[in-house]
All heavy atoms as an XYZ file, in Angstrom:
876
protein
N     121.356     65.979    130.137
C     122.514     66.633    129.584
C     122.404     66.738    128.064
O     122.737     67.770    127.481
C     123.776     65.874    129.974
C     125.046     66.587    129.523
C     126.277     65.846    129.924
O     126.403     65.459    131.111
O     127.120     65.635    129.061
N     121.942     65.670    127.432
C     121.801     65.657    125.979
C     120.746     66.689    125.522
O     120.949     67.376    124.518
C     121.424     64.247    125.476
C     121.536     64.111    123.968
C     121.351     62.676    123.526
O     121.959     61.779    124.121
O     120.576     62.499    122.579
N     119.653     66.757    126.259
C     118.593     67.726    125.913
C     119.142     69.147    126.076
O     118.842     70.012    125.243
C     117.366     67.540    126.799
C     116.248     68.503    126.397
C     115.001     68.266    127.217
O     114.899     67.349    127.990
N     114.034     69.161    127.044
N     119.918     69.385    127.085
C     120.518     70.689    127.319
C     121.409     71.080    126.135
O     121.387     72.219    125.656
C     121.294     70.717    128.619
C     121.853     72.053    129.065
C     120.756     73.075    129.252
C     122.640     71.879    130.340
N     122.203     70.129    125.666
C     123.091     70.358    124.525
C     122.276     70.662    123.260
O     122.604     71.578    122.501
C     123.983     69.145    124.315
C     125.043     69.279    123.217
C     125.978     70.440    123.500
C     125.837     67.977    123.121
N     121.198     69.922    123.052
C     120.333     70.126    121.897
C     119.727     71.529    121.946
O     119.703     72.236    120.923
C     119.200     69.073    121.846
O     119.807     67.761    121.789
C     118.294     69.279    120.644
N     119.232     71.927    123.083
C     118.633     73.282    123.244
C     119.667     74.357    123.023
O     119.372     75.366    122.395
C     117.978     73.420    124.617
C     116.716     72.590    124.756
C     116.129     72.669    126.178
O     116.551     73.548    126.964
O     115.262     71.849    126.472
N     120.890     74.156    123.498
C     121.946     75.141    123.309
C     122.290     75.291    121.819
O     122.492     76.394    121.316
C     123.194     74.734    124.085
N     122.313     74.178    121.101
C     122.582     74.215    119.649
C     121.472     74.968    118.929
O     121.737     75.743    118.017
C     122.712     72.804    119.086
C     124.014     72.124    119.434
C     124.070     70.733    118.853
C     125.361     70.018    119.217
N     125.402     68.659    118.678
N     120.205     74.737    119.309
C     119.094     75.422    118.685
C     119.178     76.924    118.888
O     118.949     77.715    117.965
C     117.750     74.906    119.212
C     117.400     73.522    118.729
C     116.148     72.962    119.372
O     115.461     73.694    120.123
O     115.850     71.776    119.109
N     119.547     77.341    120.066
C     119.697     78.761    120.380
C     120.809     79.348    119.540
O     120.704     80.440    118.966
C     119.928     78.978    121.892
C     118.655     78.661    122.653
C     120.393     80.414    122.157
C     118.842     78.615    124.164
N     121.916     78.643    119.428
C     123.067     79.123    118.663
C     122.721     79.262    117.186
O     123.075     80.247    116.541
C     124.255     78.190    118.841
N     121.984     78.298    116.619
C     121.574     78.345    115.225
C     120.626     79.526    114.994
O     120.778     80.281    114.042
C     120.926     77.026    114.788
C     120.232     77.175    113.435
C     121.989     75.923    114.726
N     119.663     79.720    115.916
C     118.723     80.827    115.787
C     119.468     82.162    115.852
O     119.225     83.069    115.071
C     117.668     80.775    116.894
C     116.662     81.909    116.771
C     115.588     81.839    117.855
O     115.197     80.737    118.256
O     115.153     82.908    118.296
N     120.415     82.282    116.771
C     121.200     83.510    116.920
C     121.987     83.769    115.642
O     122.028     84.878    115.162
C     122.142     83.369    118.134
C     123.005     84.565    118.367
C     122.260     85.719    119.026
O     121.107     85.607    119.371
N     122.949     86.813    119.183
N     122.623     82.724    115.100
C     123.416     82.905    113.883
C     122.518     83.316    112.719
O     122.868     84.243    111.980
C     124.136     81.598    113.544
C     125.010     81.710    112.323
C     125.706     80.415    111.989
O     125.433     79.380    112.571
N     126.610     80.443    111.038
N     121.351     82.678    112.589
C     120.459     83.026    111.491
C     119.998     84.475    111.592
O     119.882     85.198    110.618
C     119.245     82.100    111.478
C     119.628     80.698    111.017
O     120.661     80.502    110.402
N     118.800     79.728    111.317
N     119.725     84.928    112.816
C     119.282     86.282    113.055
C     120.399     87.266    112.634
O     120.147     88.242    111.928
C     118.930     86.480    114.528
C     118.498     87.877    114.886
C     118.111     87.945    116.346
N     119.239     87.641    117.206
C     119.970     88.565    117.835
N     119.669     89.817    117.724
N     120.983     88.218    118.580
N     121.612     86.971    113.040
C     122.729     87.843    112.693
C     123.034     87.851    111.201
O     123.304     88.904    110.619
C     123.974     87.452    113.484
C     123.869     87.636    115.001
C     125.113     87.083    115.680
C     123.667     89.098    115.337
N     122.928     86.701    110.583
C     123.130     86.606    109.122
C     122.081     87.440    108.406
O     122.407     88.199    107.496
C     123.116     85.143    108.653
C     124.384     84.419    109.120
C     123.004     85.054    107.126
C     124.367     82.918    108.927
N     120.829     87.323    108.830
C     119.746     88.078    108.198
C     119.986     89.591    108.368
O     119.762     90.370    107.439
C     118.398     87.692    108.773
N     120.445     89.980    109.528
C     120.715     91.418    109.761
C     121.847     91.931    108.873
O     121.764     93.036    108.341
C     121.057     91.672    111.230
C     119.828     91.500    112.117
C     120.138     91.741    113.555
N     118.909     91.653    114.356
C     118.776     92.159    115.561
N     119.782     92.803    116.138
N     117.648     92.044    116.209
N     122.871     91.131    108.695
C     123.957     91.533    107.822
C     123.487     91.564    106.359
O     123.835     92.469    105.597
C     125.153     90.579    107.956
C     125.912     90.673    109.280
C     126.934     89.551    109.376
C     126.561     92.024    109.440
N     122.668     90.588    105.968
C     122.160     90.565    104.597
C     121.256     91.771    104.356
O     121.282     92.345    103.270
C     121.370     89.274    104.363
C     122.251     88.059    104.238
C     121.430     86.770    104.177
O     120.286     86.694    104.581
N     122.066     85.720    103.645
N     120.476     92.142    105.328
C     119.567     93.281    105.204
C     120.353     94.555    104.880
O     119.940     95.348    104.033
C     118.751     93.475    106.487
C     117.697     94.574    106.463
C     116.633     94.281    105.435
C     117.051     94.708    107.845
N     121.459     94.730    105.533
C     122.285     95.932    105.306
C     122.861     95.962    103.883
O     123.240     97.019    103.419
C     123.407     95.992    106.340
N     122.908     94.823    103.226
C     123.509     94.738    101.896
C     122.453     94.895    100.776
O     122.820     95.054     99.615
C     124.195     93.381    101.724
C     125.169     93.086    102.811
C     126.598     93.181    102.378
O     126.861     92.923    101.192
O     127.455     93.532    103.218
N     121.171     94.850    101.103
C     120.127     94.913    100.096
C     120.050     96.337     99.540
O     119.921     97.301    100.294
C     118.751     94.477    100.651
C     117.679     94.582     99.593
C     118.814     93.060    101.184
N     120.168     96.476     98.226
C     120.130     97.769     97.559
C     119.053     97.746     96.457
O     118.787     96.696     95.894
C     121.477     98.093     96.910
C     122.657     98.014     97.857
C     122.708     99.154     98.821
C     123.947     99.084     99.690
N     123.708     99.216    101.089
N     118.505     98.904     96.186
C     117.531     99.014     95.105
C     118.265     98.787     93.797
O     119.317     99.346     93.538
C     116.877    100.394     95.125
C     115.785    100.576     94.127
C     115.151    101.963     94.167
O     115.826    102.924     94.533
N     113.894    102.045     93.809
N     117.679     97.961     92.943
C     118.284     97.655     91.643
C     117.860     98.684     90.603
O     116.832     99.367     90.764
C     117.882     96.244     91.221
C     118.424     95.189     92.168
C     117.935     93.784     91.833
O     117.165     93.611     90.877
O     118.317     92.859     92.578
N     118.633     98.809     89.568
C     118.331     99.733     88.479
C     116.946     99.423     87.934
O     116.628     98.295     87.608
C     119.384     99.582     87.370
C     119.290    100.625     86.295
C     119.690    101.993     86.786
O     120.678    102.111     87.545
O     119.008    102.974     86.424
N     116.094    100.451     87.879
C     114.737    100.313     87.333
C     113.743     99.653     88.273
O     112.580     99.463     87.917
N     114.146     99.285     89.476
C     113.258     98.635     90.428
C     112.378     99.664     91.106
O     112.864    100.654     91.651
C     114.070     97.882     91.476
C     113.231     97.127     92.500
C     114.076     96.365     93.507
O     115.203     96.784     93.834
O     113.583     95.318     93.981
N     111.084     99.418     91.081
C     110.122    100.322     91.740
C     110.346    100.246     93.256
O     110.727     99.212     93.790
C     108.686     99.911     91.399
N     110.064    101.356     93.928
C     110.273    101.419     95.381
C     109.432    100.376     96.113
O     109.873     99.811     97.097
C     110.012    102.856     95.926
C     110.490    102.976     97.373
C     108.549    103.222     95.803
C     111.957    102.799     97.569
N     108.240    100.104     95.615
C     107.386     99.115     96.272
C     107.966     97.698     96.148
O     107.877     96.903     97.072
C     105.936     99.148     95.710
O     105.995     99.063     94.284
C     105.224    100.430     96.109
N     108.585     97.422     95.009
C     109.265     96.099     94.824
C     110.472     95.996     95.752
O     110.720     94.954     96.344
C     109.665     95.920     93.362
N     111.197     97.099     95.887
C     112.349     97.125     96.780
C     111.921     96.900     98.227
O     112.486     96.107     98.957
C     113.088     98.458     96.616
C     114.300     98.624     97.501
C     115.183     97.579     97.708
C     114.539     99.827     98.104
C     116.305     97.733     98.516
C     115.651    100.009     98.916
C     116.540     98.960     99.113
N     110.864     97.585     98.638
C     110.306     97.384     99.981
C     109.911     95.941    100.201
O     110.177     95.340    101.234
C     109.114     98.311    100.210
C     108.451     98.116    101.559
C     107.064     98.689    101.661
O     106.453     99.014    100.607
O     106.545     98.764    102.770
N     109.266     95.350     99.207
C     108.824     93.967     99.297
C     110.018     93.014     99.462
O     109.923     92.012    100.174
C     108.001     93.577     98.040
O     106.869     94.457     97.984
C     107.542     92.146     98.086
N     111.141     93.304     98.825
C     112.350     92.458     98.993
C     112.952     92.619    100.376
O     113.536     91.675    100.922
C     113.394     92.824     97.947
C     113.191     92.183     96.610
C     114.406     92.250     95.699
N     114.992     93.586     95.530
C     116.233     93.895     95.880
N     117.036     93.010     96.440
N     116.697     95.118     95.650
N     112.831     93.814    100.973
C     113.443     94.057    102.279
C     112.695     93.356    103.414
O     113.315     92.854    104.352
C     113.452     95.563    102.573
C     114.486     96.418    101.870
C     114.190     97.892    102.057
C     115.879     96.087    102.388
N     111.380     93.338    103.344
C     110.551     92.866    104.481
C     110.855     91.430    104.947
O     111.025     91.230    106.146
C     109.080     93.041    104.175
C     108.683     94.502    104.217
C     107.190     94.703    104.295
N     106.915     96.109    104.387
C     106.978     96.836    105.485
N     107.329     96.270    106.616
N     106.712     98.125    105.470
N     110.940     90.444    104.082
C     111.193     89.093    104.580
C     112.562     88.961    105.239
O     112.722     88.247    106.244
C     111.100     88.188    103.349
C     110.795     89.030    102.198
C     110.676     90.449    102.642
N     113.573     89.663    104.718
C     114.901     89.613    105.322
C     114.863     90.267    106.715
O     115.445     89.751    107.666
C     115.937     90.310    104.402
C     117.334     90.227    105.013
C     115.936     89.701    103.003
N     114.137     91.376    106.815
C     114.021     92.070    108.113
C     113.307     91.170    109.124
O     113.699     91.130    110.295
C     113.265     93.374    107.933
N     112.266     90.449    108.705
C     111.566     89.571    109.644
C     112.501     88.504    110.205
O     112.423     88.166    111.385
C     110.351     88.932    108.961
C     109.126     89.809    108.998
C     107.864     89.039    108.644
N     107.871     88.548    107.273
C     107.514     89.246    106.211
N     107.142     90.488    106.339
N     107.551     88.730    104.998
N     113.384     87.982    109.364
C     114.341     86.976    109.828
C     115.338     87.567    110.818
O     115.901     86.848    111.634
C     115.088     86.364    108.645
C     114.288     85.475    107.698
C     115.122     85.095    106.506
C     113.777     84.256    108.438
N     115.535     88.881    110.771
C     116.456     89.556    111.694
C     115.908     89.690    113.103
O     116.654     90.030    114.019
N     114.640     89.401    113.268
C     113.977     89.436    114.600
C     114.328     90.708    115.381
O     114.940     90.679    116.419
C     114.359     88.183    115.388
C     113.845     86.909    114.756
C     114.274     85.711    115.588
C     113.746     84.420    115.001
N     114.488     83.954    113.856
N     113.869     91.837    114.839
C     114.125     93.125    115.476
C     113.084     93.385    116.544
O     112.156     94.163    116.369
C     114.147     94.230    114.417
C     115.309     94.142    113.482
C     115.203     93.517    112.250
C     116.542     94.647    113.862
C     116.291     93.439    111.400
C     117.651     94.555    113.003
C     117.512     93.933    111.761
N     113.260     92.708    117.670
C     112.346     92.807    118.780
C     113.155     92.888    120.072
O     114.187     92.243    120.189
C     111.405     91.609    118.852
C     110.492     91.470    117.637
C     109.649     90.233    117.710
C     108.830     90.077    116.449
N     107.969     88.926    116.495
N     112.639     93.652    121.005
C     113.270     93.765    122.325
C     112.175     93.705    123.369
O     111.067     94.158    123.141
C     114.027     95.084    122.481
C     115.302     95.180    121.713
C     116.388     94.412    122.420
C     117.714     94.589    121.701
N     118.717     93.709    122.166
N     112.527     93.216    124.547
C     111.601     93.219    125.665
C     111.868     94.479    126.487
O     113.017     94.764    126.826
C     111.783     91.967    126.511
O     111.578     90.804    125.686
C     110.780     91.920    127.656
N     110.802     95.180    126.786
C     110.905     96.409    127.586
C     111.475     96.077    128.966
O     111.009     95.152    129.613
C     109.520     97.048    127.731
S     109.514     98.545    128.735
N     112.470     96.838    129.367
C     113.138     96.580    130.643
C     112.635     97.491    131.757
O     113.119     97.417    132.885
C     114.647     96.763    130.508
O     114.921     98.084    130.024
C     115.240     95.735    129.553
N     111.639     98.324    131.439
C     111.075     99.211    132.463
C     110.418     98.328    133.531
O     109.740     97.356    133.196
C     110.062    100.144    131.816
C     109.753    101.386    132.604
C     108.874    102.344    131.840
N     107.691    101.674    131.314
C     107.210    101.887    130.090
N     107.791    102.721    129.276
N     106.149    101.240    129.687
N     110.640     98.629    134.800
C     110.072     97.786    135.869
C     108.564     97.574    135.698
O     107.804     98.535    135.500
C     110.358     98.601    137.139
C     111.548     99.430    136.786
C     111.401     99.750    135.312
N     108.163     96.318    135.714
C     106.762     95.961    135.613
C     106.196     95.932    134.197
O     105.038     95.626    133.987
N     107.024     96.248    133.180
C     106.515     96.288    131.806
C     106.603     94.909    131.143
O     105.617     94.217    131.017
C     107.256     97.332    130.982
S     106.621     97.478    129.291
N     107.777     94.538    130.667
C     107.988     93.254    130.040
C     107.376     93.110    128.655
O     107.414     92.037    128.054
N     106.807     94.176    128.106
C     106.184     94.131    126.776
C     107.254     93.962    125.711
O     108.317     94.548    125.771
C     105.412     95.432    126.544
C     104.702     95.473    125.217
C     103.952     96.781    125.005
O     103.658     97.484    125.978
O     103.675     97.105    123.851
N     106.929     93.152    124.695
C     107.846     92.979    123.579
C     107.622     94.099    122.572
O     106.491     94.316    122.136
C     107.662     91.615    122.932
C     108.709     91.322    121.866
C     108.620     89.914    121.328
O     107.704     89.647    120.546
O     109.485     89.123    121.704
N     108.677     94.777    122.209
C     108.594     95.903    121.284
C     109.209     95.456    119.933
O     110.362     95.030    119.908
C     109.347     97.144    121.814
C     109.275     98.280    120.823
C     108.774     97.529    123.172
N     108.437     95.545    118.876
C     108.888     95.155    117.558
C     109.236     96.431    116.777
O     108.381     97.283    116.550
C     107.770     94.394    116.833
C     108.190     93.833    115.495
O     109.147     94.369    114.890
O     107.558     92.862    115.031
N     110.480     96.571    116.392
C     110.910     97.757    115.654
C     111.315     97.421    114.219
O     112.091     98.153    113.583
C     111.999     98.514    116.418
C     113.256     97.742    116.730
C     114.415     97.919    115.975
C     113.315     96.837    117.791
C     115.566     97.205    116.265
C     114.471     96.148    118.086
C     115.585     96.327    117.311
O     116.737     95.636    117.591
N     110.761     96.359    113.681
C     111.057     95.918    112.314
C     110.715     96.978    111.303
O     111.470     97.216    110.367
C     110.288     94.604    111.986
O     110.628     93.623    112.963
C     110.611     94.101    110.609
N     109.588     97.656    111.496
C     109.144     98.669    110.522
C     110.177     99.778    110.411
O     110.486    100.256    109.291
C     107.787     99.261    110.964
C     107.175    100.198    109.969
C     106.625     99.556    108.705
O     106.576     98.309    108.635
O     106.241    100.291    107.781
N     110.737    100.231    111.509
C     111.759    101.274    111.474
C     113.020    100.786    110.787
O     113.643    101.537    110.024
C     112.100    101.746    112.900
C     111.009    102.570    113.538
C     111.424    103.068    114.919
O     112.588    103.465    115.092
O     110.568    103.039    115.804
N     113.379     99.554    111.020
C     114.582     98.982    110.395
C     114.380     98.878    108.894
O     115.287     99.172    108.110
C     114.935     97.618    111.025
C     116.053     96.919    110.248
C     115.331     97.808    112.470
N     113.189     98.457    108.481
C     112.885     98.370    107.047
C     112.993     99.761    106.415
O     113.614     99.931    105.363
C     111.494     97.758    106.788
C     111.097     97.893    105.316
C     111.483     96.283    107.181
N     112.411    100.764    107.062
C     112.474    102.120    106.517
C     113.902    102.620    106.438
O     114.324    103.195    105.435
C     111.624    103.087    107.348
C     111.550    104.461    106.715
S     110.409    105.598    107.521
C     111.296    105.928    109.032
N     114.688    102.409    107.484
C     116.074    102.845    107.485
C     116.860    102.192    106.330
O     117.623    102.863    105.622
C     116.778    102.487    108.805
C     116.252    103.277    109.969
O     115.519    104.275    109.765
O     116.604    102.917    111.122
N     116.653    100.905    106.146
C     117.383    100.195    105.078
C     116.841    100.538    103.698
O     117.592    100.531    102.715
C     117.351     98.683    105.335
C     118.340     98.277    106.395
O     119.524     98.108    106.101
N     117.893     98.200    107.618
N     115.571    100.855    103.620
C     114.976    101.294    102.355
C     115.645    102.608    101.933
O     116.086    102.765    100.784
C     113.477    101.463    102.495
C     112.756    101.888    101.227
C     111.626    100.928    100.924
C     112.213    103.291    101.357
N     115.756    103.542    102.853
C     116.382    104.837    102.559
C     117.853    104.643    102.220
O     118.361    105.184    101.236
C     116.196    105.822    103.723
C     114.706    106.158    103.905
C     117.002    107.079    103.498
C     114.361    106.866    105.212
N     118.549    103.890    103.028
C     119.980    103.638    102.819
C     120.241    102.995    101.464
O     121.231    103.283    100.825
C     120.515    102.759    103.944
C     122.010    102.516    103.884
C     122.526    101.612    105.000
N     122.168    102.096    106.304
C     121.345    101.488    107.177
N     120.794    100.332    106.854
N     121.078    102.001    108.345
N     119.342    102.106    101.049
C     119.577    101.347     99.826
C     119.034    101.964     98.561
O     119.095    101.339     97.493
N     118.481    103.177     98.634
C     117.948    103.803     97.437
C     119.018    103.965     96.377
O     120.151    104.360     96.669
C     117.356    105.204     97.757
C     116.021    105.211     98.502
C     115.679    106.628     98.941
C     114.909    104.626     97.640
N     118.672    103.669     95.142
C     119.617    103.721     94.031
C     120.017    105.160     93.681
O     121.184    105.448     93.467
C     118.991    103.034     92.806
C     119.859    102.989     91.592
C     120.852    101.868     91.697
C     121.610    101.729     90.389
N     122.859    101.019     90.622
N     119.020    106.062     93.660
C     119.247    107.439     93.231
C     119.604    108.333     94.415
O     118.798    108.515     95.315
C     117.998    107.979     92.528
C     117.605    107.222     91.276
C     118.591    107.391     90.148
O     119.210    108.475     90.029
O     118.753    106.437     89.368
N     120.805    108.904     94.391
C     121.264    109.783     95.463
C     120.380    111.023     95.578
O     120.132    111.531     96.678
C     122.718    110.190     95.267
C     123.693    109.072     95.538
C     123.660    108.593     96.993
O     123.533    109.409     97.906
O     123.763    107.360     97.186
N     119.890    111.537     94.452
C     119.038    112.737     94.466
C     117.747    112.464     95.228
O     117.296    113.300     96.008
C     118.747    113.173     93.027
C     117.984    114.469     92.933
C     117.750    114.919     91.485
O     118.653    114.692     90.652
O     116.667    115.457     91.231
N     117.149    111.312     94.994
C     115.919    110.942     95.707
C     116.236    110.739     97.176
O     115.483    111.188     98.052
C     115.284    109.679     95.088
C     114.828    109.968     93.651
C     114.112    109.195     95.953
C     114.289    108.755     92.904
N     117.345    110.100     97.482
C     117.751    109.868     98.867
C     117.900    111.216     99.590
O     117.451    111.366    100.738
C     119.062    109.103     98.920
C     119.420    108.612    100.300
C     120.782    107.914    100.351
C     120.838    106.680     99.510
N     122.087    105.898     99.689
N     118.474    112.208     98.937
C     118.645    113.530     99.538
C     117.287    114.159     99.856
O     117.116    114.781    100.915
C     119.452    114.429     98.574
O     120.733    113.824     98.362
C     119.640    115.828     99.157
N     116.332    114.008     98.943
C     114.997    114.558     99.177
C     114.307    113.875    100.358
O     113.621    114.520    101.156
C     114.141    114.465     97.927
C     114.601    115.430     96.830
C     113.757    115.323     95.596
C     114.285    116.314     94.546
N     113.464    116.317     93.351
N     114.484    112.580    100.468
C     113.911    111.819    101.601
C     114.554    112.298    102.896
O     113.866    112.513    103.907
C     114.104    110.300    101.422
C     113.722    109.551    102.679
C     113.273    109.793    100.225
N     115.859    112.477    102.888
C     116.577    112.911    104.091
C     116.155    114.329    104.503
O     116.329    114.679    105.677
C     118.089    112.865    103.855
C     118.611    111.480    103.524
S     118.376    110.290    104.824
C     119.634    110.800    105.947
N     115.586    115.084    103.592
C     115.137    116.459    103.917
C     113.772    116.471    104.604
O     113.360    117.521    105.102
C     115.122    117.297    102.659
N     113.104    115.322    104.643
C     111.799    115.267    105.339
C     112.002    115.600    106.822
O     112.988    115.176    107.425
C     111.171    113.863    105.227
C     110.587    113.460    103.890
C     110.185    111.986    103.923
C     109.388    114.321    103.538
N     111.049    116.306    107.380
C     111.097    116.575    108.818
C     110.981    115.257    109.561
O     110.287    114.339    109.108
C     109.962    117.493    109.241
C     110.128    118.916    108.782
C     109.027    119.827    109.318
O     108.559    119.594    110.450
O     108.642    120.746    108.585
N     111.624    115.164    110.704
C     111.657    113.928    111.458
C     110.254    113.416    111.757
O     109.969    112.221    111.624
C     112.427    114.135    112.773
C     112.727    112.825    113.466
O     113.127    111.863    112.794
O     112.545    112.767    114.697
N     109.358    114.317    112.147
C     107.986    113.895    112.475
C     107.199    113.441    111.258
O     106.258    112.685    111.390
C     107.214    115.030    113.185
O     107.233    116.186    112.338
C     107.820    115.367    114.516
N     107.632    113.870    110.071
C     106.937    113.503    108.837
C     107.553    112.296    108.165
O     107.054    111.797    107.157
C     106.931    114.676    107.871
N     108.638    111.804    108.712
C     109.383    110.712    108.082
C     108.801    109.373    108.512
O     109.340    108.684    109.382
C     110.860    110.825    108.416
S     111.875    109.770    107.366
N     107.717    108.996    107.862
C     107.079    107.713    108.097
C     107.276    106.863    106.837
O     107.604    107.397    105.768
C     105.570    107.864    108.356
O     104.970    108.435    107.170
C     105.317    108.750    109.565
N     107.044    105.575    106.936
C     107.179    104.705    105.783
C     106.250    105.157    104.672
O     106.633    105.241    103.492
C     106.906    103.254    106.156
C     107.024    102.295    104.987
S     108.676    102.187    104.280
C     109.344    100.915    105.307
N     105.018    105.507    105.041
C     104.014    105.949    104.061
C     104.514    107.204    103.332
O     104.413    107.290    102.099
C     102.691    106.217    104.755
C     101.571    106.545    103.823
C     100.252    106.687    104.587
C      99.106    107.027    103.626
N      97.847    107.121    104.358
N     105.055    108.156    104.086
C     105.534    109.402    103.488
C     106.739    109.170    102.579
O     106.840    109.746    101.491
C     105.880    110.396    104.565
N     107.635    108.304    103.021
C     108.839    107.999    102.241
C     108.428    107.325    100.924
O     108.894    107.723     99.844
C     109.810    107.123    103.043
C     110.930    106.579    102.136
C     110.407    107.912    104.180
N     107.540    106.338    101.000
C     107.092    105.639     99.796
C     106.401    106.597     98.826
O     106.638    106.564     97.619
C     106.163    104.485    100.167
C     106.811    103.304    100.868
C     105.761    102.301    101.318
C     107.843    102.636     99.968
N     105.565    107.483     99.367
C     104.849    108.444     98.535
C     105.810    109.375     97.818
O     105.694    109.613     96.612
C     103.869    109.230     99.411
C     102.978    110.177     98.640
C     101.976    110.871     99.564
C     101.112    111.819     98.774
N     100.128    112.482     99.635
N     106.778    109.880     98.557
C     107.776    110.795     97.956
C     108.590    110.095     96.876
O     108.745    110.632     95.773
C     108.723    111.326     99.059
C     109.921    112.157     98.564
C     109.452    113.455     97.926
C     110.858    112.443     99.707
N     109.078    108.900     97.171
C     109.895    108.179     96.198
C     109.076    107.792     94.973
O     109.549    107.927     93.833
C     110.579    106.957     96.829
C     111.345    106.149     95.788
C     111.508    107.390     97.956
N     107.847    107.358     95.189
C     106.986    107.008     94.030
C     106.784    108.210     93.124
O     106.813    108.110     91.904
C     105.645    106.473     94.515
C     105.730    105.052     95.032
C     104.428    104.568     95.656
O     103.704    105.341     96.285
N     104.143    103.291     95.492
N     106.574    109.411     93.726
C     106.377    110.624     92.934
C     107.654    110.935     92.154
O     107.581    111.382     90.989
C     106.013    111.787     93.841
N     108.802    110.728     92.749
C     110.072    110.992     92.085
C     110.356    109.995     90.963
O     111.064    110.312     89.999
C     111.207    110.991     93.090
C     111.180    112.148     94.062
C     111.421    113.489     93.404
O     112.240    113.590     92.481
O     110.753    114.462     93.834
N     109.853    108.795     91.104
C     110.096    107.736     90.101
C     109.329    107.992     88.796
O     109.703    107.469     87.776
C     109.698    106.364     90.650
C     110.660    105.841     91.684
C     110.255    104.498     92.240
O     109.056    104.095     92.121
O     111.114    103.813     92.809
N     108.290    108.811     88.856
C     107.468    109.038     87.654
C     108.183    109.794     86.583
O     109.045    110.548     86.666
C     106.182    109.770     88.028
C     105.244    108.971     88.950
C     104.016    109.826     89.286
C     104.788    107.677     88.284
């Protein structure tokens, strides 16, 4: 019984930490004069703590899918300081909207 209680507490703490990290991630914004690469670097560790992973529910699959990269990109775009740059990023075609493309566009705009 005691071991069961200990395991339940560990799960609750992990769940809380994951949720806290996800909420913190949504609050991270690019600071004045901060390069896009520095902003990306600040986002990544917070996103990792958010544990953005799901297990595939397709029959017979069970593969774990990690969508951290997409979450980082979404929050990077959302947190951009300059609205004009954000508008240009939002104009990218969906198929061209990769992290590499977004970083390249924003870096060119920062010059």
